[in-house]
C-alpha positions in Angstrom: 3.9 19.1 -9.5 1.9 15.8 -8.7 1.6 14.7 -5.4 -0.5 11.7 -4.0 -0.9 10.7 -0.4 -1.9 6.9 -0.1 -2.6 4.6 3.0 -0.7 1.7 4.0 -2.2 -1.7 2.5 -1.2 -4.5 1.9 -3.2 -7.5 1.5 -6.5 -8.4 3.4 -5.3 -7.1 6.3 -2.6 -4.4 7.6 0.6 -5.5 7.5 2.1 -5.3 11.2 5.8 -4.1 9.8 6.5 -1.4 7.0 9.3 -3.8 6.5 7.7 -4.8 3.4 7.2 -1.2 1.9 11.0 0.1 3.2 12.3 -2.7 0.9 10.5 -1.8 -2.0 11.7 1.8 -1.6 15.0 0.6 -1.5 15.3 -1.3 -5.5 17.0 1.8 -6.5 19.9 1.2 -4.6 20.4 -2.7 -6.0 20.7 -1.6 -9.4 23.8 -2.6 -10.6 26.5 0.2 -10.7 24.5 1.8 -7.6 27.6 0.9 -4.9 28.8 4.4 -5.2 25.6 6.7 -6.0 23.5 5.2 -2.5 20.4 7.3 -2.0 19.7 6.9 2.0 16.7 8.2 3.5 16.2 11.5 5.6 14.1 13.4 8.0 13.4 17.2 8.7 16.8 17.2 10.4 19.1 14.2 9.4 20.6 12.8 6.5 21.9 9.4 6.0 19.7 7.0 7.9 19.2 3.4 7.0 16.2 1.4 6.1 17.2 -0.6 9.2 16.4 2.8 11.7 13.0 3.4 9.3 11.4 0.2 9.9 12.5 0.3 13.6 11.1 3.8 14.3 8.4 3.8 12.0 7.1 -0.1 13.7 7.4 1.1 17.4 5.3 3.6 16.6 1.8 2.3 16.7 0.3 2.5 20.2 -3.3 1.5 20.3 -3.7 1.4 16.4 -6.1 -1.5 15.1 -5.1 -4.3 13.1 -7.1 -2.6 10.3 -6.1 0.6 11.0 -2.9 2.2 8.2 0.3 2.1 10.8 1.5 4.9 8.4 1.0 7.0 5.0 2.6 7.0 1.8 3.1 10.6 0.5 4.9 10.6 -3.1 6.0 14.1 -4.7 6.1 14.3 -8.3 7.7 17.4 -9.6 7.3 18.2 -13.5 9.9 18.3 -15.9 9.7 21.9 -15.8 9.9 21.9 -12.2 12.7 19.2 -12.3 14.9 21.5 -14.7 14.5 24.5 -12.7 16.1 22.2 -9.4 18.9 21.5 -12.0 18.4 17.6 -10.9 20.0 18.5 -7.3 18.8 15.8 -4.8 19.8 18.7 -1.8 17.1 21.0 -3.6 14.8 18.0 -2.9 15.6 17.5 0.2 15.0 20.8 0.6 11.7 21.1 -0.8 10.5 18.1 1.3 11.6 19.8 4.5 9.8 22.8 4.2 6.6 20.7 2.2 6.9 18.7 5.6 6.3 21.6 7.3 3.4 22.7 4.8 1.8 19.1 5.4 1.7 19.5 9.7 0.2 22.8 9.4 -2.8 21.4 7.6 -3.8 19.2 10.5 -6.9 20.4 12.7 -5.4 18.9 15.2 -4.3 20.3 18.7 -1.4 18.4 20.5 -1.2 19.9 24.5 -3.6 22.4 23.2 -1.2 23.5 20.3 -1.4 23.4 16.9 0.4 20.7 15.2 3.9 21.2 14.1 6.2 19.7 11.6 8.2 18.4 14.8 5.4 16.1 15.9 5.3 14.5 12.6 7.7 11.1 12.4 8.7 10.7 8.4 11.6 9.3 6.9 12.0 10.2 3.5 13.9 8.5 0.2 14.5 10.4 -3.6 14.5 8.2 -6.3 15.4 9.4 -9.8 14.1 6.8 -12.5 10.8 5.0 -13.0 10.1 2.5 -15.2 7.0 1.7 -17.6 3.8 0.3 -15.7 1.3 -2.4 -16.7 -1.2 0.7 -15.7 0.7 2.8 -17.9 -1.3 3.9 -20.7 1.7 3.4 -23.5 1.9 0.0 -22.2 -1.7 -1.0 -22.4 -2.2 0.7 -25.8 0.6 -1.1 -26.9 -0.8 -4.7 -25.6 -2.8 -5.6 -28.9 0.6 -5.4 -30.8 2.6 -7.2 -27.6 0.1 -10.3 -27.7 0.6 -10.7 -31.7 4.2 -10.4 -31.3 4.2 -13.4 -28.4 2.2 -15.1 -30.3 3.8 -15.4 -33.3 7.0 -15.7 -31.2 5.6 -18.5 -30.5 4.6 -20.2 -33.8 8.6 -19.7 -34.4 9.7 -21.5 -31.2 7.2 -24.7 -32.4 7.9 -24.6 -36.0 11.8 -24.8 -35.3 10.9 -27.5 -32.6 9.1 -29.5 -36.0 5.6 -29.3 -34.1 4.0 -27.1 -36.7 4.6 -25.9 -40.4 5.4 -22.4 -41.6 8.1 -20.1 -42.7 10.2 -18.7 -39.6 11.9 -15.6 -42.1 8.1 -14.2 -43.1 7.1 -14.1 -39.2 9.8 -12.7 -38.1 9.4 -10.1 -40.7 6.1 -9.5 -39.2 7.4 -9.3 -35.8 10.1 -6.5 -37.2 6.7 -4.5 -38.7 4.4 -4.8 -35.4 7.5 -3.3 -33.2 7.8 -0.7 -35.3 3.8 -0.2 -35.6 3.3 -0.3 -32.2 2.1 3.5 -31.6 4.6 4.3 -28.6 8.0 3.5 -28.5 10.9 5.1 -27.1 14.3 5.3 -28.3 12.8 3.7 -31.5 11.9 0.8 -29.2 8.5 -0.7 -28.5 7.6 0.5 -24.5 6.9 -2.1 -22.5 6.3 -3.0 -19.0 9.7 -2.6 -16.7 11.2 -0.6 -19.4 13.1 2.7 -17.6 11.7 5.9 -18.8 13.8 8.7 -20.4 14.3 12.2 -19.2 14.5 13.1 -16.1 12.3 11.1 -13.3 13.8 12.4 -10.1 10.2 12.2 -7.4 10.2 11.7 -3.7 8.6 8.8 -1.9 7.9 10.2 2.2 6.6 7.5 4.7 4.7 8.8 7.6 3.9 7.5 10.4 0.1 7.3 11.4 1.0 8.5 15.4 2.8 11.8 16.4 6.7 11.3 17.7 5.0 10.9 21.0 3.6 7.9 19.8 0.0 9.8 21.4 -1.7 11.2 19.3 -3.2 10.1 15.7 -2.5 11.9 12.7 -4.6 10.8 9.9 -4.1 12.6 6.3 -6.5 10.1 5.2 -9.5 11.4 7.8 -12.8 12.5 5.5 -12.8 15.8 7.9 -11.1 18.7 6.7 -11.8 20.6 9.7 -14.6 19.8 12.5 -15.2 19.4 16.3 -16.6 16.6 17.9 -17.1 16.0 21.8 -14.8 12.7 23.7 -15.0 12.2 27.0 -16.6 15.8 28.1 -13.6 17.3 25.8 -14.1 19.4 22.9 -11.7 17.3 20.4 -10.1 19.4 16.6 -10.1 17.0 14.1 -9.4 16.4 10.3 -6.7 16.9 7.6 -7.4 19.5 4.6 -6.0 17.9 1.5 -6.9 21.1 -0.6 -4.9 23.4 1.6 -2.0 21.0 1.6 -1.6 20.6 -2.4 -2.2 24.5 -2.7 0.4 25.4 -0.2 2.5 22.4 -1.7 2.7 24.3 -4.9 3.2 28.1 -3.3 6.1 26.2 -1.4 8.5 25.4 -3.9 7.7 28.6 -5.8 8.5 30.8 -3.5 11.8 29.0 -2.4 12.8 28.4 -5.9 11.2 31.5 -7.2 9.0 29.5 -10.2 6.8 31.0 -12.2 4.1 28.3 -12.8 1.7 27.9 -15.6 -1.8 27.5 -15.1 -2.0 24.3 -16.5 0.7 23.2 -13.7 -1.7 24.1 -11.0 -3.7 22.1 -9.1 -6.8 24.8 -9.2 -6.7 24.2 -12.8 -6.8 20.5 -12.5 -9.4 21.0 -9.9 -11.7 23.9 -12.7 -10.6 20.8 -15.5 -12.7 18.3 -13.5 -15.4 20.6 -12.5 -15.7 21.6 -16.2 -13.3 21.1 -19.2 -14.8 23.7 -21.3 -14.3 26.5 -19.0 -10.8 24.4 -18.3 -10.2 25.2 -22.6 -11.6 28.7 -22.1 -9.0 29.8 -19.3 -6.0 28.3 -21.5 -7.5 30.5 -24.4 -7.4 33.3 -22.5 -4.0 33.8 -21.4 -1.8 36.3 -22.6 0.0 34.6 -25.9 3.2 33.3 -24.8 1.8 31.5 -21.4 -1.6 30.1 -23.8 1.5 28.7 -25.9 3.7 27.0 -23.1 0.2 25.9 -21.6 -0.3 24.1 -24.9 3.1 22.9 -25.3 3.0 21.6 -21.7 0.1 19.6 -22.4 1.2 17.9 -25.3 4.4 16.7 -23.9 2.2 15.0 -21.2 0.7 12.9 -23.8 -2.5 14.5 -24.2 -4.1 14.1 -27.5 -4.7 17.4 -29.3 -6.6 18.5 -32.5 -3.6 19.5 -35.1 -4.5 22.8 -35.0 -4.5 24.5 -31.6 -7.8 26.6 -31.2 -7.1 30.7 -31.1 -10.6 32.0 -30.3 -13.6 30.5 -27.7 -15.2 30.1 -31.0 -13.2 27.4 -31.7 -13.7 25.0 -28.9 -15.5 22.0 -30.3 -16.8 18.9 -28.3 -14.5 17.0 -30.0 -11.4 19.2 -28.5 -13.2 19.1 -25.1 -13.4 15.5 -24.8 -9.7 14.7 -26.3 -8.6 16.6 -23.6 -10.9 15.0 -20.8 -9.7 11.7 -21.8 -6.2 12.7 -22.5 -5.9 14.0 -18.9 -7.8 11.8 -17.1 -5.0 8.9 -18.8 -2.1 11.0 -18.0 -3.3 11.0 -14.1 -3.7 7.4 -13.9 -0.5 6.8 -15.2 0.9 8.7 -12.7 2.2 11.1 -14.6 4.6 13.3 -13.9 4.1 15.9 -16.9 2.4 18.6 -15.2 
């Protein structure tokens, strides 16, 4: 499970409307052949919500917010291939999980509304399930293929110039060079060089959630971007609680998924493991090596499937830990996270 929370941000200033973001979330519905397989927005109690309603509701819920403040936040929930397999690619299961997840989201605010804790009924949000992902220019697959793409583009330009009589040369030789470069590119999918815009194979289902900065009454600000996990401050003579605990939210998100769907989570899939890795890659690998044999084998299998480069021989004891392996894992995991990988 890989979850991100990002504030609305469009250009130099925050847009006064959510229309641009909502239009972006409609992109999959606009693909050919999707006319009878439309994914609508939904919230805690309703299904089949139109994009027009989403824009109207989010845009109207911004009282007293300044132009430089985000009007909404985007939560992206990326289940792993293993988690999606457990759900059998069910949109209804993803909806069920989203609604449970938003209860966790509300519970992680260190705020009170009229003297009581924040609940999911205070949160104005709309969610959308997507089933496809395309490779982005920032994905490591695309970036590492880029030198080959540059050479291929140069050769194709030469072919066109030769055809127009603007330069001398052998077209067939250049076409053979192009084919050779296409085959040699390090990242392939179904025998084709991975390029920006190519749809990713496999189950790519994920959830986008647009959540208003203000509560449903349009009276209280609920920011998951708060730099405080939990604190109190005096305002206008009253003590006010503030803050949002992201760590707790990510931990609860995993526990909720596991409990809801009876999922047995491997160590490398956990949020805590990612935190351990950031603190100390060596201790992270030691923890993997300390797992029971079957769990350890699955852990390394998951890491390989995520695209993380490992040594040809998986170490069997702590004595076999090397600086090279640690650096390899460290680089690979950072690359996987930066590219938005949903592998683990």
